[in-house]
C-alpha positions as CSV (number, residue, x, y, z in Angstrom):
1,M,-28.5,5.3,-4.1
2,A,-25.6,3.3,-5.8
3,T,-24.1,0.4,-4.0
4,L,-21.0,-1.7,-4.6
5,A,-23.0,-4.3,-6.3
6,T,-24.9,-1.9,-8.7
7,A,-22.1,0.8,-9.5
8,T,-21.3,0.2,-13.2
9,R,-19.6,2.2,-15.8
10,P,-19.6,2.0,-19.6
11,A,-17.4,-0.7,-21.2
12,H,-14.3,0.6,-22.6
13,T,-12.3,-0.6,-25.7
14,E,-9.1,0.5,-24.1
15,L,-8.3,1.3,-20.5
16,Q,-9.3,4.9,-19.9
17,P,-10.7,5.1,-16.3
18,D,-12.4,8.2,-15.1
19,L,-10.0,9.9,-12.8
20,S,-12.2,13.0,-12.3
21,D,-12.4,14.4,-8.6
22,A,-16.2,13.6,-8.8
23,N,-15.7,10.0,-9.7
24,L,-13.1,9.4,-7.2
25,A,-15.2,11.0,-4.4
26,R,-18.0,8.6,-5.4
27,I,-15.7,5.6,-5.1
28,T,-14.5,6.8,-1.8
29,A,-18.1,7.0,-0.5
30,L,-19.0,3.6,-1.8
31,L,-15.9,2.0,-0.2
32,A,-16.6,3.8,3.1
33,A,-20.1,2.3,3.3
34,T,-18.7,-1.1,4.1
35,A,-15.4,-0.3,5.7
36,Q,-16.6,-1.0,9.3
37,E,-18.0,-4.3,8.2
38,H,-14.7,-5.5,6.8
39,D,-12.9,-4.2,9.8
40,R,-15.2,-6.1,12.2
41,A,-15.1,-9.3,10.4
42,G,-11.5,-9.1,9.1
43,T,-12.5,-10.2,5.5
44,F,-10.9,-9.6,2.3
45,P,-12.9,-6.8,0.6
46,R,-13.9,-8.8,-2.7
47,A,-16.7,-6.4,-3.6
48,N,-14.4,-3.4,-3.3
49,F,-12.0,-4.8,-6.0
50,D,-15.1,-5.8,-8.2
51,L,-15.9,-2.1,-8.1
52,L,-12.3,-1.1,-8.9
53,A,-12.3,-3.7,-11.8
54,R,-15.5,-2.1,-13.2
55,E,-13.8,1.3,-12.9
56,G,-10.9,0.1,-15.0
57,L,-8.5,0.8,-12.1
58,I,-6.7,-2.5,-11.4
59,G,-4.4,-2.1,-14.5
60,L,-3.9,1.6,-13.9
61,T,-0.1,1.5,-14.0
62,V,0.2,-1.1,-16.7
63,D,2.0,0.3,-19.7
64,P,-0.4,1.2,-22.7
65,S,1.7,-1.4,-24.9
66,H,0.0,-4.1,-22.7
67,G,-3.4,-2.2,-22.9
68,G,-3.1,-0.3,-19.5
69,A,-3.5,3.3,-18.8
70,G,0.2,3.8,-18.1
71,A,-0.4,6.1,-15.1
72,G,2.4,7.6,-13.3
73,F,2.9,8.7,-9.7
74,V,0.4,11.6,-9.6
75,D,-2.6,9.7,-11.0
76,A,-1.9,6.5,-9.2
77,L,-1.5,8.3,-5.9
78,R,-4.7,10.2,-6.5
79,V,-6.5,6.9,-6.8
80,L,-4.8,5.3,-3.9
81,G,-5.6,8.3,-1.8
82,A,-9.4,8.2,-2.7
83,V,-9.5,4.4,-2.1
84,A,-7.7,4.7,1.3
85,K,-10.1,7.5,2.5
86,G,-12.9,5.1,1.9
87,E,-11.3,1.7,3.1
88,P,-7.4,1.7,3.5
89,S,-6.9,-2.1,3.5
90,T,-8.2,-2.1,-0.1
91,A,-5.7,0.6,-1.0
92,L,-2.8,-1.3,0.6
93,I,-3.6,-4.4,-1.5
94,L,-4.2,-2.2,-4.6
95,F,-0.9,-0.5,-4.2
96,M,1.1,-3.8,-4.4
97,T,-0.3,-4.4,-7.8
98,Y,0.4,-0.8,-8.9
99,A,4.0,-0.8,-7.8
100,F,4.5,-4.2,-9.3
101,H,3.6,-3.0,-12.9
102,A,5.4,0.3,-12.5
103,A,8.6,-1.6,-11.7
104,P,11.3,-1.3,-14.5
105,E,12.3,-4.9,-13.8
106,K,9.3,-6.2,-15.5
107,T,10.5,-5.3,-18.9
108,T,14.4,-5.6,-18.5
109,R,14.5,-8.9,-16.5
110,W,11.2,-10.9,-16.8
111,P,10.4,-13.4,-19.5
112,A,8.3,-11.2,-21.9
113,D,5.4,-13.8,-22.2
114,V,5.2,-14.2,-18.5
115,Y,4.9,-10.5,-17.8
116,A,2.4,-10.1,-20.7
117,R,0.0,-12.5,-19.0
118,L,0.1,-10.8,-15.7
119,A,-0.4,-7.4,-17.4
120,G,-3.4,-8.7,-19.3
121,D,-4.9,-10.0,-16.1
122,A,-4.6,-6.6,-14.5
123,V,-6.1,-4.8,-17.5
124,A,-9.0,-7.3,-17.4
125,G,-9.8,-6.4,-13.9
126,R,-8.1,-9.3,-12.3
127,G,-4.4,-9.9,-11.6
128,L,-4.0,-8.7,-8.0
129,I,-0.4,-9.6,-7.0
130,G,1.4,-9.4,-3.6
131,T,5.1,-9.9,-2.9
132,F,5.6,-12.2,0.2
133,R,8.9,-11.4,1.8
134,V,8.6,-11.4,5.5
135,E,9.4,-14.5,7.5
136,P,9.2,-15.5,11.1
137,E,13.0,-15.8,11.6
138,L,14.3,-13.3,9.1
139,G,11.7,-10.6,9.6
140,T,11.8,-8.1,6.7
141,P,14.6,-8.4,4.2
142,V,15.1,-4.6,4.4
143,R,17.3,-5.2,7.4
144,G,19.4,-7.8,5.7
145,G,19.8,-11.6,5.5
146,L,18.8,-14.5,3.2
147,P,15.3,-15.9,3.3
148,K,14.8,-19.2,4.7
149,T,12.4,-20.1,2.0
150,I,13.9,-22.4,-0.5
151,A,13.4,-22.9,-4.1
152,R,14.5,-26.4,-5.3
153,R,15.1,-27.4,-8.8
154,T,12.8,-30.1,-10.2
155,A,12.2,-31.8,-13.5
156,E,9.2,-29.5,-14.3
157,G,10.5,-26.3,-12.7
158,W,10.7,-25.3,-9.1
159,A,9.4,-26.5,-5.7
160,I,9.0,-23.8,-3.1
161,T,9.2,-24.6,0.7
162,G,9.0,-22.0,3.5
163,E,6.7,-19.7,5.5
164,K,5.8,-16.1,4.8
165,I,4.0,-14.0,7.4
166,Y,2.3,-10.6,7.1
167,S,1.2,-11.7,3.7
168,T,-1.0,-8.8,2.6
169,G,-4.0,-9.9,0.6
170,S,-3.2,-13.5,1.1
171,T,-6.8,-14.9,0.6
172,G,-7.9,-12.8,-2.3
173,L,-4.9,-12.4,-4.5
174,D,-4.5,-13.7,-8.0
175,W,-0.8,-14.2,-7.9
176,F,1.8,-14.7,-5.2
177,A,5.3,-13.3,-5.8
178,V,7.4,-15.3,-3.2
179,W,10.8,-14.0,-2.2
180,A,13.1,-17.1,-1.8
181,R,16.5,-18.4,-2.5
182,T,17.8,-21.2,-4.6
183,E,19.7,-24.3,-2.9
184,G,23.4,-24.6,-2.8
185,E,26.5,-22.8,-1.4
186,N,26.0,-19.7,-3.6
187,P,22.3,-19.2,-3.8
188,Q,20.6,-16.7,-5.9
189,V,17.7,-14.8,-4.3
190,G,14.6,-13.5,-6.0
191,L,11.1,-13.7,-7.0
192,F,9.1,-16.9,-7.9
193,L,5.5,-16.5,-9.2
194,V,3.1,-19.0,-7.6
195,A,-0.5,-19.6,-8.4
196,P,-2.6,-19.4,-5.3
197,D,-4.5,-22.7,-6.2
198,S,-1.2,-24.6,-6.5
199,P,-0.8,-27.7,-4.3
200,G,1.3,-27.5,-1.1
201,I,-0.1,-24.1,0.1
202,A,-1.9,-23.5,3.4
203,I,-3.1,-20.2,4.6
204,V,-3.0,-19.9,8.4
205,E,-5.5,-17.2,9.3
206,E,-3.6,-15.6,12.1
207,W,-3.9,-11.9,11.1
208,D,-5.8,-10.3,14.1
209,H,-4.2,-7.0,14.5
210,L,-4.9,-3.5,15.8
211,G,-6.0,-2.2,12.5
212,M,-5.9,-2.6,8.7
213,R,-7.8,-5.8,9.4
214,A,-9.1,-6.2,5.9
215,T,-5.6,-6.7,4.5
216,V,-6.0,-10.3,5.6
217,S,-2.3,-10.4,6.0
218,H,-2.1,-14.1,7.2
219,K,0.8,-16.5,7.3
220,V,1.2,-18.5,4.1
221,V,3.0,-21.9,4.2
222,F,4.6,-23.5,1.2
223,T,5.5,-27.2,1.2
224,D,7.1,-28.3,-2.0
225,T,4.8,-26.0,-3.9
226,P,5.4,-26.5,-7.7
227,T,5.8,-23.6,-9.9
228,P,7.1,-23.5,-13.7
229,A,10.8,-22.9,-14.5
230,A,9.9,-19.7,-16.4
231,W,8.1,-18.2,-13.3
232,A,11.4,-17.7,-11.5
233,V,11.2,-14.2,-12.9
234,D,14.1,-12.2,-11.3
235,L,16.9,-14.2,-9.7
236,R,20.1,-12.4,-8.7
237,A,23.1,-12.7,-6.4
238,P,22.1,-11.3,-3.0
239,A,24.4,-8.4,-3.2
240,D,22.9,-7.3,-6.6
241,W,19.6,-6.5,-4.7
242,A,21.0,-3.8,-2.6
243,P,20.2,-0.2,-3.8
244,A,23.2,2.0,-4.4
245,P,23.4,4.4,-1.5
246,G,21.9,7.8,-2.3
247,E,20.8,6.7,-5.8
248,P,17.2,7.3,-6.9
249,N,15.1,4.2,-6.8
250,T,11.6,4.1,-8.3
251,Q,10.5,1.2,-6.3
252,I,11.6,2.7,-3.0
253,L,9.8,5.9,-4.0
254,W,6.6,3.9,-4.9
255,N,6.7,2.4,-1.4
256,A,7.3,5.6,0.4
257,L,4.8,7.8,-1.5
258,A,2.0,5.1,-1.6
259,I,2.4,4.2,2.2
260,G,2.3,8.1,3.0
261,T,-0.7,8.6,0.8
262,I,-2.6,5.7,2.0
263,Y,-2.4,6.7,5.8
264,D,-2.7,10.4,4.8
265,G,-6.2,9.2,3.4
266,V,-7.1,7.7,6.7
267,A,-6.3,11.0,8.4
268,R,-8.4,12.8,5.8
269,A,-11.5,10.5,6.5
270,A,-10.9,11.3,10.2
271,R,-10.8,14.9,9.6
272,D,-13.9,14.9,7.5
273,W,-15.8,13.0,10.1
274,L,-14.5,15.4,12.8
275,A,-15.6,18.5,10.9
276,T,-19.3,17.2,10.6
277,Y,-19.2,16.2,14.4
278,L,-18.0,19.6,15.4
279,N,-20.6,21.4,13.3
280,E,-23.5,19.3,14.6
281,R,-22.5,18.9,18.3
282,A,-24.1,22.0,20.1
283,P,-23.9,21.5,23.9
284,A,-26.9,23.1,25.8
285,N,-24.6,25.3,27.9
286,L,-22.8,26.7,24.9
287,G,-25.8,27.5,22.7
288,A,-23.8,27.1,19.6
289,S,-21.8,24.3,17.8
290,L,-18.3,23.3,18.9
291,A,-17.0,24.5,15.7
292,T,-17.6,28.1,16.8
293,L,-15.1,27.9,19.5
294,P,-11.7,29.6,18.8
295,R,-9.8,26.8,20.6
296,V,-11.5,24.2,18.6
297,Q,-10.9,26.2,15.4
298,E,-7.2,26.4,16.3
299,K,-6.8,22.7,16.8
300,F,-8.7,21.9,13.6
301,G,-6.2,24.4,11.8
302,E,-3.4,22.4,13.2
303,I,-5.0,19.2,11.5
304,E,-5.2,21.2,8.3
305,A,-1.5,22.3,8.5
306,L,-0.4,18.7,9.1
307,L,-2.5,17.4,6.1
308,H,-1.4,20.3,3.9
309,T,2.2,19.5,4.6
310,N,1.6,15.9,3.4
311,Q,0.0,17.2,0.2
312,V,2.9,19.4,-0.6
313,L,5.6,16.8,0.2
314,I,3.9,13.9,-1.6
315,G,2.6,16.0,-4.4
316,N,5.9,17.6,-5.2
317,A,7.8,14.3,-5.2
318,A,5.1,12.6,-7.3
319,R,5.3,15.4,-10.0
320,A,9.2,15.4,-9.9
321,A,9.3,11.7,-10.4
322,D,6.8,11.9,-13.3
323,D,9.2,14.5,-14.8
324,G,12.1,12.1,-14.5
325,R,13.6,13.7,-11.4
326,V,13.3,10.9,-8.8
327,P,14.2,11.8,-5.3
328,S,17.0,9.9,-3.6
329,S,16.0,7.0,-1.5
330,V,16.9,8.9,1.7
331,E,14.6,11.7,0.6
332,A,11.8,9.3,-0.3
333,N,11.8,7.5,3.0
334,L,11.9,10.8,4.9
335,I,8.7,11.9,3.0
336,K,7.0,8.6,4.1
337,H,8.2,9.0,7.7
338,T,7.0,12.6,7.9
339,A,3.7,12.0,6.2
340,N,2.9,9.0,8.5
341,A,3.8,11.0,11.6
342,N,1.7,13.9,10.5
343,A,-1.3,11.6,9.8
344,I,-1.0,9.9,13.2
345,R,-0.9,13.3,14.9
346,A,-3.9,14.7,12.9
347,V,-6.1,11.8,14.2
348,E,-4.7,12.2,17.8
349,I,-5.9,15.8,17.6
350,A,-9.2,14.7,16.6
351,L,-9.4,12.4,19.5
352,E,-8.4,15.3,21.8
353,L,-11.3,17.3,20.5
354,T,-14.0,14.6,20.8
355,G,-13.2,12.8,24.1
356,N,-15.3,9.8,24.7
357,P,-17.3,9.9,21.4
358,G,-14.1,9.6,19.5
359,I,-13.2,6.2,20.9
360,S,-16.6,4.7,20.7
361,R,-17.0,1.9,18.3
362,R,-20.1,3.5,17.1
363,N,-18.0,6.2,15.5
364,P,-15.5,5.7,12.7
365,L,-12.9,7.8,14.4
366,E,-11.9,4.8,16.6
367,R,-11.3,2.8,13.5
368,H,-9.3,5.5,11.8
369,Y,-7.2,5.9,14.8
370,R,-6.4,2.1,14.9
371,D,-5.7,2.0,11.1
372,V,-3.4,5.1,11.1
373,L,-1.2,3.7,13.9
374,C,-0.4,0.8,11.5
375,S,1.6,3.2,9.4
376,R,4.6,2.7,11.9
377,I,5.1,-0.9,11.0
378,H,5.8,-0.5,7.2
379,S,9.3,-1.0,6.1
380,P,11.6,0.9,6.3
381,Q,10.7,1.7,9.8
382,A,11.5,4.9,11.7
383,D,14.9,3.8,13.0
384,T,16.1,2.6,9.6
385,V,14.9,5.8,7.8
386,L,16.4,8.2,10.5
387,V,19.7,6.5,10.7
388,A,20.2,6.5,6.9
389,A,19.1,10.2,6.9
390,G,21.5,11.2,9.7
391,R,24.4,9.1,8.2
392,A,24.0,10.8,4.7
393,A,23.7,14.3,6.1
394,L,26.8,13.9,8.5
395,A,28.8,12.4,5.6
396,Q,28.0,15.2,3.4
397,A,28.8,17.8,6.2
398,G,32.0,16.1,6.7
399,A,33.0,16.0,3.1
400,A,32.2,19.8,3.0
401,S,34.4,20.7,6.0
């Protein structure tokens, strides 16, 4: 049987990954085989990314002009869903790289040579990048405010000082994209690329959460960390970062659909385990498997309805976006909110049907439940999503009356 270490594929002269259902299912199975190990140890899943690199999947959303596959929403989400079904922390780290290379800013605002380097890294199977935005005092920038992390001008470029928490992928990334502000009374805010092996970086290994433990989302402390002048890749006035209300925004859509897809993948893994359990479990007093009971079939059908709803919501939005019809930010975040709630409910039903075996650490359902609950913490969170949706709907109704 293939393992993560032995799974290989023919070398390609250009990035043409195999996105067939059969190959994605194979990848899911390989990642699932070590998912419990990474959950228990809280370790960065390096072998998983070695596998994805051999499959040509790291640079999936890099434009063909840079040697990438140029995948849009539909194909990228299929990959993320398959990866998440196997090991969701890997999918969350991978998503950051996918969204990064799909962002329009990379060609309209970035220095061309700097972006070309990052794109080349990703196509070569490296180049994992994560944006570090959250801080102990600020929290998430989605709720407003300037970062405390400072970028100070130096003779060679910039020096970065500050702390970032919930830094997904911290110990395994190839690039850090640090959200910081410049010095002075009228600061600019934006992204500064930092090499992880730069001086003045300390990773405080404090990530010890309910689930998604292999994301290694530790605190990263920068102390006069140097970075070249050209690596201040996108600086703007703070107000220029605010998306226009109601306007389509592909970065918001990437976040919404990818987060929804990843936790839907967790729920699908739980569903598959549950199906096997219900078919194999045959209590002596019943004389047949639990899967034959109408009440069990009804509840399993409820799971199917929840996951089907996710498939339709996410799939329709992805296809529309690939066709140039990007849903509004309010619509995108409602899809994320609904998909995550459906995923949580699906796993809760699985627990209701299994009882004690479902929460035993011998079975993966316990891990799936812990992981799927983490969907609630991703920005924008439920209150922000629902307030925005309610405000928009009330304003529309008021304008029509």
